[in-house]
C-alpha positions in Angstrom: 130.5 171.5 100.4 131.9 168.1 101.1 134.2 165.8 99.6 136.7 168.2 98.3 140.4 166.9 98.4 141.8 169.7 97.0 139.7 172.5 97.7 138.3 173.9 100.9 135.3 176.4 100.1 133.8 178.3 103.3 130.4 180.4 102.5 130.1 183.3 104.9 128.8 186.4 105.2 127.3 186.0 101.6 131.0 185.6 100.4 132.0 182.1 99.4 135.8 181.7 99.8 137.8 179.2 97.0 141.4 178.1 98.9 144.2 176.0 96.8 144.9 173.4 99.6 147.3 171.5 98.7 150.2 173.1 101.0 152.9 171.0 100.7 153.1 171.4 96.9 152.7 175.4 96.9 149.2 175.3 95.9 150.5 172.9 92.5 147.3 172.5 90.3 146.3 169.0 89.8 143.8 167.5 87.4 141.5 166.6 90.7 141.8 170.4 91.7 141.0 171.7 88.6 137.7 168.9 88.3 136.8 170.7 91.5 137.2 173.8 90.8 135.0 173.9 88.1 131.9 171.5 89.9 132.7 174.2 93.2 132.3 177.0 90.1 129.3 175.4 88.6 127.8 175.0 91.9 127.9 178.6 93.2 126.3 179.7 89.9 122.9 178.1 91.2 123.3 179.7 94.7 121.6 183.6 94.6 122.7 184.2 98.4 126.5 184.6 97.6 127.3 188.4 96.6 131.0 187.5 96.0 133.6 185.2 95.5 137.5 185.3 96.9 139.4 182.6 95.5 143.2 181.8 97.0 146.2 179.7 97.9 146.9 177.5 101.6 149.7 179.3 104.2 150.5 182.5 102.5 151.1 181.3 98.8 148.4 181.2 95.9 149.8 178.5 93.7 153.2 177.3 92.1 150.9 176.0 89.0 150.1 172.9 87.2 151.5 169.9 88.8 154.3 168.0 87.0 154.8 165.4 88.7 151.2 164.1 88.5 151.0 166.1 84.5 153.7 163.4 83.6 151.8 160.7 84.9 151.4 158.2 81.7 147.5 157.7 82.4 147.5 161.7 82.9 149.8 162.6 80.1 147.1 161.0 78.0 144.1 162.9 79.7 146.0 166.7 78.6 147.3 165.4 75.2 144.2 164.7 74.6 142.9 168.1 75.9 145.1 170.1 73.7 144.3 168.3 70.5 140.6 168.8 71.2 139.0 171.3 69.3 137.2 172.4 71.7 138.7 174.7 74.8 140.6 172.7 76.6 140.3 171.6 80.7 143.6 174.1 81.3 141.5 176.9 80.2 138.1 175.9 81.1 139.7 176.3 84.6 140.9 179.8 84.4 138.5 181.3 82.3 135.2 179.5 84.9 136.1 182.9 87.1 133.9 184.9 84.3 131.1 183.2 83.7 130.0 183.4 87.6 127.3 186.1 87.7 129.3 188.0 90.9 132.8 189.5 91.1 135.8 187.1 91.5 138.5 188.4 93.2 142.2 187.1 93.9 144.0 187.0 96.9 147.8 186.8 95.8 150.1 186.2 97.7 153.7 184.0 98.5 154.3 182.5 94.6 152.3 182.9 91.7 153.4 181.7 89.0 152.8 179.4 85.6 149.3 178.3 85.8 148.7 179.2 89.4 149.2 183.2 87.8 146.5 182.0 85.0 143.9 181.1 87.0 144.5 184.6 89.0 144.1 186.5 85.7 141.0 184.5 85.0 139.9 187.0 88.5 137.8 189.6 87.8 140.4 191.4 90.3 143.6 190.2 91.8 145.1 192.1 95.6 148.6 191.1 96.8 150.7 190.9 99.5 153.5 192.6 99.1 155.5 189.5 99.2 153.4 188.0 96.5 156.2 187.0 93.6 154.8 186.3 90.2 155.8 185.3 87.0 154.8 183.7 83.4 157.0 181.2 83.8 155.9 178.5 81.0 158.6 179.6 78.8 161.3 178.8 81.1 160.7 174.8 80.2 160.6 176.1 76.7 156.4 175.8 76.8 153.9 178.9 75.8 151.0 179.6 78.2 148.0 178.5 77.4 145.1 178.3 79.7 143.2 180.9 78.1 145.9 183.6 78.4 144.9 185.0 75.5 141.6 186.3 77.1 142.5 187.2 81.1 145.3 189.1 79.9 143.6 190.8 76.7 143.3 193.8 79.1 147.4 194.3 79.9 149.1 196.2 77.4 150.4 193.6 74.7 154.0 194.7 74.7 153.9 193.8 78.7 152.7 190.5 77.9 154.9 189.5 76.2 158.0 190.7 77.7 157.0 188.6 80.6 155.8 185.6 78.7 159.1 185.8 76.6 161.8 186.1 79.6 159.9 184.1 81.8 161.0 186.8 84.6 159.9 187.0 87.9 158.0 189.9 89.5 157.3 190.9 92.6 154.2 192.9 93.7 155.0 196.6 92.7 156.5 195.0 89.6 153.2 193.2 88.9 151.0 196.0 89.3 152.8 198.6 87.1 152.7 195.9 85.1 148.9 195.6 85.2 148.1 192.2 86.7 147.4 193.6 89.9 144.7 195.9 91.2 146.0 196.0 95.0 148.7 195.6 96.6 147.7 195.4 100.1 149.6 195.0 104.2 146.4 192.9 104.4 144.8 191.5 100.7 142.1 189.6 102.8 140.9 192.6 104.5 141.1 193.9 101.6 138.7 192.5 99.3 136.6 191.8 102.5 136.5 195.5 101.9 135.9 196.2 98.8 132.9 193.7 98.6 131.1 195.7 101.2 131.1 198.0 98.9 130.0 196.5 96.2 127.0 194.8 98.3 125.7 197.9 98.9 124.7 197.8 95.3 121.6 195.8 93.4 123.5 192.5 92.6 121.2 192.7 89.3 123.1 195.9 88.3 126.6 194.3 89.8 126.2 191.6 87.8 125.3 194.0 84.2 128.7 195.9 85.4 130.3 192.6 84.8 128.7 191.4 81.8 128.7 194.4 79.9 133.3 195.1 80.9 133.2 191.8 79.3 131.7 191.7 76.4 135.0 192.6 74.7 136.4 189.7 75.8 134.1 186.8 74.9 135.7 183.5 74.1 137.1 183.2 70.4 138.1 179.7 70.5 140.3 180.0 67.2 142.5 182.1 69.9 142.6 179.4 72.5 143.0 177.4 69.5 146.3 179.0 68.6 147.5 178.5 72.2 146.6 175.1 72.7 148.7 174.2 68.3 152.2 175.8 69.6 151.7 173.7 72.9 152.2 170.7 70.9 154.6 172.0 68.5 156.5 173.0 71.2 155.6 170.4 73.5 157.0 167.6 71.4 160.3 170.3 69.4 164.0 169.7 70.4 164.4 173.0 72.1 161.4 171.8 74.8 163.9 169.0 76.0 167.1 171.4 75.8 165.2 174.1 78.3 164.6 171.6 80.9 168.3 171.0 80.8 169.2 174.8 80.7 167.0 175.8 83.8 169.6 173.1 85.7 172.3 174.0 83.7 172.8 177.7 82.4 175.5 176.2 79.4 173.3 174.6 77.6 173.5 175.3 74.1 168.9 175.8 72.6 169.4 174.5 68.5 168.5 177.0 65.6 164.3 177.5 65.8 162.7 175.1 64.4 159.2 177.3 63.8 158.0 179.3 61.3 
């Protein structure tokens, strides 16, 4: 696949490996990367030779989340506000939900930093295999925001009390804690090798049976547009609220105090 600026895609032995390729920014997710991920996924849907997909990040990190410099660009900010305001799923949500639309298993290989939007992207995969150095966080609360990239769907198999805790605290988790919480499927000294080994086992089965297993298991995760809209609605409220600005200051100065809760 040519002309990709933020990704590399390699197809070998019926495995498509998608690598988030912005190592200078720890593979932060820009608008261009979201567009390219959606485009690549549409092409892979039509490729019947591909039996599985691996998603990973370049240079030892999965992703540091949304590229805030890109998001805060005046032009991009207008696009972001439109995506949040429209009634259908936003681009931010689509890019994390697309893995479920693929007719093959998707395995996220998580190394190094995997936070915020990066973690939400990984949660969209069918299986997550992490290295011991992985560090994960639902980081949005640190910045006075809420996870709004389809997490109501991608995290529905994780205990609700656990998701509330990590979404409220923005705690940084090492790989064993994240696995104990249910965010990871496996931890491995060589997660890429483990992913390939697992795919080799899957390739021994009928591709139609594998597809059916994925579709059947996902029946409890049908897209609920109201839930997705709630993610966006709360994000808009938080972005306009006074405590959002204070959260940004508090990230640099712990003495900053929040005002009383503004919303019911």
